[in-house]
N, C-alpha and C positions, 0 to 999 in steps of 0.2 A: 590541511588533508585533498586527497588526488581531485581535483576537477576537471572535467570532461563532456564535452557538447551529448543534448539528449537525440540519441539520433541526427538527422538532416535538420534539427531544429536546430532555433538560436537559442536555446535556454542550455545556459550551464550551471550544471546538476556535480553534485558532491558523490562518491562511489556509493557511501552510508547515507540515509535520507531517515528521516523521523517521522513515523505514521502516526496520528495521533486518536483512533480507534479506541483505544484503553484508554483516555485521556477521558473526552467528552462527553461521556456518558455513565453510568454507576456500573452499567453491565456491559459485559463483550464477552465473545465465547471464547476465550483464554483459559486452559487449565490454570487456575489460581490464581484467579484475574482477582476474586473477592478477594482473598487472604493480602494480595498487592493495595489494594485501595482501603484497607475497614480503616473506618474511621476519620473518612475523607471524602464519604460520599456525597453532602450535600452540594450546591453549587457554590459556593463559596469555597468549600474545601475540597473540588475538583478544581475548581481556575488554582489556584493557589499551586495548588499537584503540579499542574502543563504548565506555569509559569516556572516554575524549578526545576521542569525536564527539559524544557527549551531553552534554560540557562545554560543548563549541562551542556546541551546538544550544541549551542552557540560555542560554550566554553573551545570545548574540542573539535568544533570546524566544520561540523555537520552544518550543509548549505540548501536541504531539500527538504521539506517541509509539505507533508502530503492529508490533508481533512476531506471533509465530504459532509454535503448537507444532515443526511442520515448519523451521523455520528455526534446526535445530542447538540452540544453546543460548541462545539470544536473548532469551528469558524469562528467563533465569538469570541474564544479562551485563545486565540491566535489575534484575534484583529486587537484586543485589549492588547496581549504582550509586545504584537509590532509597535504600538502606539508609545506605551510604557518603555518602553527599552529606545525606541527613535531609529528601528531595523530601516535599513532604506531597501532599495529593492536589486539595491549590486552587493547586498549580502545572503542571502537567500530568494531563492527559485521556489513559489506557491503553488501546491498540485489541490483538485477538489472535483467534485465527485457531483454529479446529476442524477434521479431515477429510482434515489430509496428513500418515500422519508419517517423518521422517527418517531413510531407510533406507542413508544414504551410508557410516556409522563414521567420518566423517571423513575419507575420499578423496575427492577430486577429480576421481579416473580410475573411480570406481564405477560399474559400469554400470546402479544406478538408485539414485536421490537420495532421491525418497518417495515413498509409497504411496497415492494417495487411498481413503479408503473413509467414505463419510457414513450410518453407520450409528448408531443408538442407544447399542451397545457405542463402538462409540470414542469418541463425545460424552462419554460416563461415563468413561471409562479418560481421555481428555482435560483433559476439563475436572478431572480432581479430581490429574492433572499440574500442571496450569496454577496450581489452590490453593495446592498443596504449594509453588509459586515463588512469586508474587505475592499469595496471600493476597488479601485482599478492592481488591485498585488495577485489578483489571479494569473497566472502566469500559461498552468494546463489544465484545461478541462476537458475531466475526462467522463464516456455512461459510465455508472455506474452497476458493474457485473451484470455487464451487455450477453446476451443467450441467444439462441437462434429463436427459442420459446418465447420471449421479451414483444418481439416483433420490432426491434432498435432496428433492426439490417434492411429493415424494406421499409420502415418508418419515412418515408421520400424528407417532410413536411420538418421534422427533426433533425433530420440531419441536413435538408438544405441551411436552417435555423442554423446550426452549429456551425459549418462554413462562412456562415455571415457574420458571426463573433470574432471569428478567427481573420478574415477578410476587411472588417472592420478595425480590427484593431483592439478590441475590447478586449480577446485574450490571446499570449502570441502561439496558441498549440492548443494539437485536439487528441483526444485522447479516446480510450477507452481500458475496462479494468473485465475481469475475465474470471468466470469462478463454475465451477462442477467440472462432470465428467465428460463434457462436451466443452472442454479452452478450445483443445483444437479445431474443429468443424467453425463454431464463431471466429474464432484469429484468421481462418483461412476465407471466408466470408469477407470481412471486415477488410484485408488488404485488399482486396479489390476495388472497393468505394470509394469512387472517383467523385471532386468537385471540379468542375471550368479546367478538368485536364488533368487533376493530381487527386494521387491519394490522399482521404478525405483522413486520413485518423494517422498523424505524424506518433505518435507514441502508442503502448501497449504496457498495461499492468499487469502482470499475471502470479499464478501460484506454480511457484516453484521452490524446492525441499531434498533433501533425500529421502524422503517418502513417496511424493508425487515428484519423480524428474521428467513424468512422458512429456511435456511438453517442448525438452530442450534444443531439440533437433528443429523443430518449429520457428520457437524464439528467435537461433541462431539464422535461420534465413530472413524471418525477418529486419534482423539486426544488417544482415548484408546488404539487404533492401530499401536501409533509410531510417528503420523505424527506431526509435528510439525506448527503450524495453526497461522496465521495472518490476523490479520481482520483491512479490510481497508473500507473508506467509512461511517465510523463509524456513522457522523454528514448527513451522508446523501447530499454529492455533498452541505450543506451548508442549506438544506431543514429546519433541526430541530434545525436552529438558523436564519434566517431569511426568510424560506416561513413559508407558510398557516399554515402548525404544528408546527412554532413556538410558539406558544401561550399557549399551553396546556405545553412543554417543560421549559418553563420562570416560571409559574405559581407553581410548580414541584421544579425549581431548587430554587426558591424567598422562597420556605417552608423551602427546604434546610439549606438556604444559603446557596449558591454555585450558581455557571454563568449557562448557559443553554450546552455552548459546555462544559464544566467540566463534568453535569450529566449526556449527549449523550456520550461523553466516559467515563464516569465512569463504566455506565451502559454494556457496551463493556467487559469492565475488569473483572464485577463482574462475567461474564460466567466461570466457572472451566477451559471450554477448552481452554480459548483465551490465549497464551503465549505471542502473542505480541500486542498491539494495533495503529495503525499510527493515530498521526496527519498532519494534512496537512496545516500546518499553513505556512502564506504567508506574516506574520507580527511578531515581538520579541514577543507584547503583544498581542496576539493571541496566539503563544507558552505557553507565560506564564501563560493565563488561561484555557490552553489545562493541561496544566501538576497538576493543582488542583483536575485533577481527580482522581489523585491518593490516594487523601483524601477523595472523593465521599462515604456516608456510602447509599446505597441504602435502603428502608424500603419499608413492604407492602404497603405502599403506594402510594409510590415513582414504587412500581414494575408494581402494576395494572394500574398507569397512563400511562404508557410508552408502556403497554403492550397493550393497549387501541388504539393505534397510528398505528398498524400493519397493513397492504394495503394485498388487493391480490398481487401476485406472480406479474400477468402479468400486473394487473396496475399501481405496481410500477414502472417497468421497462418500460415501456410507459413512463410514465412521468419522470424517466431517460434518456430518450433518446433525450425528447423535450430539452431539457436544452440547452442554447445557452450558447456559449465558448465567453466570455466576457474577 
């Protein structure tokens, strides 16, 4: 699988990465997730499932893995897999996130699944937890779901601490992930934050898909300025393959001789500014289907059909917030 440098960092990443949000805990905001993991939602079962999907990812050459403190036991599952398979840092690049605390206690029907707090105290606590599990294997440390409202962009003590972690070599790069209708505003403000005369944030992980492509021009600008770009939610939390919008994607996929998920991921991979596009596969079968995205060639008709699916930003995120944990 093609590798490239993540922005101007020293990190080597593959075009397709694997995120463990749907594997580290029994519940996730993805259409059909409950059916995908049915029968293996206890800790032991999910760890086995995670290892199987990671094995499949390794087999096809995926070399970027994405976890977070709030993804249940995703960091622990990744840690046990790295140890069991004796996977070295030259094989996979690891990105994780801090800022959300998992609170569902392994319940899918929890009232609150995660709580956001971008304070220095949370950074220190969660970084210690991450180090206890992953040791020195974290390459990219990201603020999880940074927003203007969360206060992280003005939290000088936390920003200073992130810069110090990079300067000390504890992590090789610092980034942020985005969510919500304010993605553009957050990224614009983050791009000008500096420490020691250099941009603080080396990379950004953002939502981009056929339903919500609005951030594309700014991501192009950020990439041109040297930031690494990681695309998440390229399947729109399953809406492009299982939701009301899926029929149009399926029609184009059939015409091009591929699967709907591969087409949606291939659409993101076709963006010249996208360094990594994340698969959120919860099964080995999904992962193998997702990998077909690397062979998708979009023609003008497909680009037009997918472009016609774009929704107003506020409408997209209103529907995104209404999705249930399953």
